[in-house]
C-alpha positions as CSV (number, residue, x, y, z in Angstrom):
1,M,166.6,58.1,53.3
2,K,166.7,61.6,54.1
3,R,165.1,62.9,50.5
4,S,162.5,60.3,51.3
5,F,162.0,61.4,54.7
6,V,161.8,64.9,53.6
7,R,159.4,64.5,50.6
8,L,157.2,62.6,53.2
9,L,157.5,65.5,55.5
10,S,156.6,67.8,53.0
11,R,153.4,65.9,51.3
12,C,152.2,65.8,55.2
13,M,152.3,69.3,55.8
14,A,150.7,69.9,52.4
15,G,148.2,67.5,53.7
16,L,147.3,69.1,56.7
17,G,147.0,72.3,55.0
18,L,144.8,71.6,52.7
19,A,142.5,70.0,55.7
20,L,142.8,73.7,57.2
21,I,141.8,75.2,54.2
22,V,138.6,72.8,53.8
23,L,137.7,73.4,57.3
24,L,137.7,77.1,57.1
25,C,136.0,76.9,54.5
26,A,133.5,75.1,56.2
27,F,133.0,77.4,59.1
28,A,132.6,79.9,57.1
29,T,129.7,78.4,54.7
30,M,128.4,77.3,57.7
31,R,128.4,80.9,58.9
32,I,127.1,82.7,56.1
33,A,124.0,80.0,56.2
34,I,123.2,80.6,59.6
35,H,123.5,84.8,59.5
36,G,121.6,84.6,56.4
37,R,118.9,83.1,57.9
38,E,119.5,86.5,60.8
39,V,116.9,89.0,60.4
40,A,116.1,92.8,61.9
41,V,113.3,92.7,64.3
42,P,110.6,95.6,63.0
43,N,109.2,98.9,64.7
44,L,105.9,97.3,65.3
45,S,105.0,100.2,68.4
46,G,101.6,101.9,67.3
47,L,100.9,99.7,64.9
48,S,97.5,97.5,64.7
49,D,97.4,93.8,65.4
50,A,97.0,93.0,61.8
51,E,99.6,95.5,60.8
52,A,102.1,93.6,63.3
53,A,101.6,90.8,62.2
54,T,101.8,91.4,58.5
55,A,105.1,93.1,58.9
56,A,106.3,90.5,61.0
57,K,105.7,87.6,58.7
58,K,107.5,89.5,55.7
59,L,110.6,88.7,58.0
60,G,109.8,84.8,58.7
61,L,108.6,86.1,62.2
62,S,105.3,84.8,64.6
63,L,103.2,87.4,66.4
64,S,102.4,86.9,70.3
65,V,99.5,88.9,72.4
66,E,101.6,88.7,75.6
67,N,99.7,91.8,77.8
68,R,96.7,94.4,77.4
69,F,96.9,97.1,79.1
70,Y,95.0,100.2,79.1
71,S,96.4,103.4,77.8
72,A,95.8,106.7,77.1
73,A,97.9,107.5,74.3
74,V,97.8,104.3,72.6
75,A,94.7,103.9,70.6
76,P,92.9,100.3,71.5
77,N,93.9,97.3,69.7
78,R,97.7,98.9,69.1
79,I,100.9,97.5,69.5
80,L,102.2,99.8,73.0
81,S,105.5,97.6,73.2
82,Q,107.0,94.6,71.9
83,L,110.3,91.8,72.8
84,P,112.5,91.5,71.2
85,S,112.7,95.7,70.7
86,A,113.1,96.8,67.1
87,G,116.7,96.2,65.8
88,S,117.6,93.3,67.4
89,R,118.6,90.8,65.1
90,V,116.8,87.1,65.6
91,R,116.6,83.6,63.3
92,R,113.9,83.2,60.8
93,G,110.9,82.0,62.4
94,W,111.3,83.4,65.8
95,Q,108.3,85.0,68.0
96,I,107.6,88.6,68.5
97,R,105.9,89.0,71.8
98,V,103.9,92.3,72.6
99,T,101.7,94.1,74.8
100,E,98.2,95.9,73.6
101,S,96.3,98.7,74.3
102,L,92.8,98.8,75.7
103,G,92.9,102.2,75.2
104,G,92.0,104.8,77.9
105,Q,90.3,104.1,80.4
106,H,86.4,104.8,80.8
107,L,84.3,104.9,83.8
108,D,81.4,106.7,85.2
109,V,81.7,109.2,87.4
110,P,79.4,109.1,90.4
111,D,77.8,111.8,91.9
112,V,78.9,112.2,95.4
113,V,78.0,116.4,95.6
114,G,76.0,116.1,99.6
115,Q,78.0,114.2,101.0
116,S,81.3,113.8,103.9
117,E,84.4,112.8,102.6
118,R,85.2,109.7,103.7
119,P,81.8,108.0,102.3
120,A,82.5,110.2,99.4
121,S,86.3,108.7,99.1
122,I,85.2,104.8,99.9
123,V,82.0,105.4,96.6
124,L,84.8,106.1,94.5
125,R,87.0,103.4,95.4
126,R,84.2,101.0,94.6
127,Q,84.6,102.7,90.9
128,Q,88.2,101.9,90.4
129,L,88.1,105.7,91.1
130,E,90.7,107.6,93.0
131,L,90.5,111.0,95.4
132,G,92.5,113.7,93.6
133,T,93.0,116.7,94.9
134,V,90.8,118.3,97.7
135,V,90.1,121.8,98.2
136,H,88.6,123.1,102.0
137,L,86.5,126.0,101.5
138,P,84.5,128.4,104.3
139,A,81.1,128.1,103.4
140,P,77.4,128.2,104.9
141,A,76.8,124.9,105.0
142,P,78.0,122.4,108.0
143,A,82.1,121.1,107.8
144,G,82.9,118.3,106.0
145,I,80.1,118.3,103.0
146,I,81.2,118.1,99.4
147,L,80.1,121.4,97.8
148,A,81.5,120.5,94.2
149,Q,83.4,117.8,92.2
150,S,85.5,117.4,89.1
151,P,84.9,115.7,86.8
152,P,81.1,116.6,87.5
153,P,78.9,113.5,88.3
154,N,77.3,111.4,85.9
155,S,79.8,112.0,83.1
156,S,81.2,109.2,81.3
157,G,84.8,108.6,79.1
158,L,86.8,109.4,82.3
159,T,90.5,108.7,81.1
160,G,91.5,109.7,84.2
161,P,91.5,107.7,87.5
162,A,91.1,110.9,89.6
163,V,88.3,113.1,91.3
164,S,89.1,116.0,93.0
165,L,86.5,117.2,95.3
166,L,85.5,121.0,97.2
167,V,84.6,120.4,100.9
168,S,83.4,123.1,102.8
169,D,85.1,124.7,106.0
170,P,82.9,126.4,109.1
171,E,82.8,129.8,107.8
172,D,85.3,131.0,110.8
173,A,87.9,129.1,109.5
174,A,89.9,131.9,107.8
175,E,90.1,133.1,111.1
176,R,91.2,130.0,112.8
177,A,94.3,129.7,110.3
178,A,96.7,127.3,111.4
179,Y,100.5,127.6,111.4
180,V,103.7,125.5,111.9
181,M,105.2,127.2,115.2
182,P,108.5,128.6,114.6
183,A,111.5,128.4,117.1
184,I,112.1,131.1,119.9
185,V,113.8,129.7,122.4
186,G,117.1,131.8,122.6
187,L,115.5,135.0,120.8
188,S,114.6,138.7,122.8
189,L,111.2,138.9,124.6
190,G,110.7,142.0,121.9
191,T,112.2,140.1,119.1
192,A,109.9,136.8,119.6
193,S,106.9,138.4,119.6
194,A,107.9,140.3,116.9
195,R,108.0,137.1,115.1
196,L,104.7,136.0,116.2
197,A,102.3,138.8,115.8
198,P,102.0,138.3,112.2
199,A,99.9,135.6,113.0
200,G,97.7,136.8,115.9
201,L,99.9,135.0,118.5
202,R,100.3,135.9,121.9
203,I,103.3,135.5,124.4
204,S,101.9,133.5,128.0
205,I,105.0,134.6,129.6
206,T,106.6,132.8,133.0
207,Q,109.6,134.1,134.8
208,E,112.8,132.0,136.1
209,P,112.5,132.3,139.3
210,A,115.5,133.6,140.9
211,P,117.2,130.2,143.0
212,A,115.8,129.5,146.4
213,P,118.1,130.2,149.4
214,S,120.8,127.7,150.8
215,E,119.8,125.8,154.2
216,P,122.1,124.5,156.2
217,A,122.0,120.5,156.3
218,D,120.1,119.0,159.1
219,S,122.7,117.2,161.2
220,G,120.6,115.6,163.7
221,S,121.8,117.4,166.1
222,G,118.7,119.5,166.8
223,S,120.4,122.8,166.1
224,P,118.2,125.8,165.7
225,A,116.4,127.9,162.3
226,P,118.1,130.4,161.0
227,N,117.3,133.6,162.6
228,P,116.0,136.2,159.8
229,L,117.4,139.1,162.1
230,D,120.6,137.3,161.7
231,P,122.5,139.4,158.9
232,S,124.2,136.1,157.6
233,F,120.6,135.2,156.8
234,D,119.9,135.4,152.7
235,V,116.5,136.8,152.0
236,P,115.5,135.8,148.6
237,T,114.7,138.6,146.3
238,A,111.7,139.0,144.3
239,P,111.6,138.3,140.5
240,E,113.4,141.3,138.3
241,P,110.4,143.5,136.0
242,V,109.7,141.7,133.1
243,S,112.0,143.4,130.3
244,S,111.6,143.0,126.2
245,S,115.5,142.2,126.3
246,S,115.1,139.4,128.9
247,I,115.8,135.3,127.1
248,V,113.3,133.4,126.0
249,L,114.5,129.7,127.6
250,T,112.0,127.4,126.9
251,Q,108.5,127.5,124.6
252,S,104.9,125.5,124.4
253,P,104.6,124.4,121.4
254,Q,107.6,123.0,120.7
255,P,109.0,124.0,117.0
256,G,107.0,122.3,114.7
257,H,103.7,121.5,115.8
258,K,100.9,123.1,114.1
259,I,99.1,126.0,116.2
260,V,96.2,128.6,115.4
261,R,95.3,132.0,115.3
262,G,94.8,133.6,119.1
263,E,96.1,130.7,120.7
264,P,98.7,131.4,123.6
265,I,102.4,130.8,123.2
266,R,103.7,129.7,126.7
267,V,107.6,130.7,127.2
268,T,109.8,130.9,130.3
269,L,112.3,133.7,130.9
270,S,115.4,134.7,131.7
271,P,116.1,137.3,134.6
272,R,117.6,140.4,132.8
């Protein structure tokens, strides 16, 4: 009885092992079959439409053009980008989505010479162009008039979207050069003057007044006003003469504000 049970158990184990082997073989066969149908996505960047379609077809893949964009770096009808990326593994029959180049954007440049800056910028925007660098130059022409432009008027084949302008300024603009107001609070008058002198700025001084004499509180009892002849009467002192060592307490304009040559800088000085 015991021997029969052992033989039965051995046969069950052998059958289970055989079934496991068959299952593993089937799994391996399926995996080989699946991976045998996978291919690596080719690099289509820079290829023409026909070349990209041929390269994809050779691997059992299809091609779909999803977008078209302007590009100055890639010729028209060439592939700009792709998805999946080159080197990715996909099954045969997979679709590769690509973006195609339209080439550089060719636009005609309008003539804005002689116009003022704002109307010229509107004309450029209507032509799908951007306002590039704007340079101001003192000139005998009225202020704010466009003297020249780059690229020149009526040029075609423009590959960039920006047009730069040369705009007239008054001839005395160089004399009215703008500066950024520095911080001079806490400096002595001499140091502050030396800092402002190269910009042609001048200081307008207001000296901090001496403290006013204290007055006795009015108790409402009708006490007489202070007598100047009384020795205890506090006579106000006059402000001391301005010295280069006087300290700047306040300034106007404030630091960081725009100022022009010749503009007065108002300061308040402390007594020495």
